[in-house]
C-alpha positions, 0 to 999 in steps of 0.5 A, spaced: 589 607 692 584 612 692 585 619 688 582 624 692 586 623 698 592 624 695 589 631 692 587 633 699 594 631 702 598 635 696 594 641 698 595 641 705 602 638 705 608 643 707 615 643 704 622 643 708 621 651 708 615 651 712 618 646 718 619 649 724 622 643 728 629 641 727 628 634 728 623 634 722 627 638 718 633 634 718 629 628 717 626 631 711 633 633 708 635 626 709 629 622 706 626 627 701 631 632 699 637 627 699 638 626 691 645 621 692 644 615 689 647 608 692 650 602 689 644 598 692 639 602 688 642 599 682 643 592 684 636 592 687 632 595 681 636 590 677 633 584 681 626 588 680 627 588 672 629 581 672 623 579 676 618 583 671 621 579 666 620 572 669 615 567 666 615 564 673 608 562 676 607 563 684 602 560 688 600 566 692 597 565 699 594 572 702 592 573 709 591 580 708 586 585 705 585 584 697 585 577 698 581 573 693 582 566 695 588 562 698 592 558 693 591 563 688 596 562 682 600 569 679 605 571 675 611 573 679 611 579 674 604 581 676 606 580 684 612 585 683 607 590 680 602 589 685 605 589 691 613 591 691 615 597 694 616 602 688 623 605 687 622 611 690 619 608 696 625 604 696 630 609 696 626 613 702 626 606 706 634 606 705 635 613 707 630 612 713 634 606 715 641 610 713 639 616 717 636 613 724 641 607 724 636 603 728 639 597 732 634 592 729 629 592 724 622 588 724 618 588 717 611 585 717 610 584 710 616 581 706 612 580 699 618 579 694 623 583 698 624 589 694 623 594 701 626 589 705 633 589 701 632 597 701 632 597 708 637 591 710 642 595 705 642 601 709 643 597 716 647 591 714 650 590 721 643 590 724 639 584 726 633 584 721 626 580 722 621 580 716 615 576 716 611 574 710 605 570 710 606 566 704 611 561 703 612 561 696 613 569 696 617 568 702 622 564 698 623 569 693 624 574 698 630 570 701 633 568 694 633 576 693 636 577 699 642 572 698 643 575 691 645 581 695 649 578 701 644 581 706 645 575 711 642 579 717 635 578 715 631 572 717 625 571 713 620 568 718 613 565 714 606 564 717 600 569 719 603 575 723 598 573 729 603 567 730 609 570 728 609 577 731 610 575 738 616 571 737 619 576 733 618 582 738 621 578 743 627 576 739 628 584 738 625 588 743 626 593 744 624 595 737 628 599 733 625 600 726 618 597 725 616 597 718 608 595 717 607 593 710 602 587 710 594 586 712 591 593 710 585 592 714 583 597 720 583 592 726 589 588 724 593 594 723 592 597 730 593 590 733 600 590 730 601 597 732 599 596 739 603 589 740 610 593 737 608 599 741 609 595 748 616 593 746 618 600 744 622 605 747 623 613 746 628 611 739 623 607 736 621 609 729 614 606 726 613 606 718 607 605 715 605 603 708 599 604 704 595 609 709 591 612 704 590 605 700 583 605 703 578 608 707 579 603 712 586 604 712 585 612 713 581 610 719 587 606 722 591 612 721 587 617 724 586 612 730 594 611 730 595 619 730 590 620 736 594 614 740 596 617 747 603 615 746 604 618 739 608 624 740 609 626 732 607 623 726 611 625 719 607 623 713 610 623 706 604 619 703 607 613 701 610 612 707 607 615 714 612 615 720 610 615 728 615 617 733 613 616 741 619 620 744 616 623 750 621 628 750 617 631 744 612 635 749 607 638 744 604 633 739 605 634 732 603 632 725 606 634 719 604 632 712 611 633 707 612 633 700 619 634 697 621 642 695 620 641 688 613 638 688 611 645 690 617 650 688 613 656 689 613 654 697 619 658 699 617 661 705 
């Protein structure tokens, strides 16, 4: 993750007090400003701590950016440290799903299932397909989901290119799409276009790590410029896209919690 993009983002970001669109204000209140804690937070973080204390080794197959080689052997704790959603990000995912109540969810990149559990715990009655390229990592995610009785989640294993069409067909029209895998320009744009073709006015797109590299920042720039994109709300660690044509004027917001800029009260 590059430092200078965060500094630029922070300088440009607004708080809830500078938002003039009711939809965005309510979203920020629900996702960034809500301080309530849910039982799921405690349970998921307990699973994270158990993995961080584990001596288990995982043979990791990585199809995305940053892959060193196929069949890389990694301690589970390092895999969690390197690729799992943070607790803050997980809480935001939970609140997003809780706020929008999507009819279904599609995730690209299960990893060890931390982000998956946060989303699924907030949307227990919604069908959920999570795609993961590495079979051993997917097995960890599936085991973690079973610990929380999140039976609605299907973890499907294989490269996204082969698994995505069937997943889209099973869920379309898509409700909430979380793209958190293969952090490269061309694949990210390809996955977005594939999902966009089977979306409707209520579909919510959530992107992770759009500031991870210059390549991902270029992907985010192109996504924002897409003719069907009407609104983006950027929280830095999560970047949201809305395509509802009812939003007449295209808008792009960068937002931080109010306490990050306490002097911004008007």
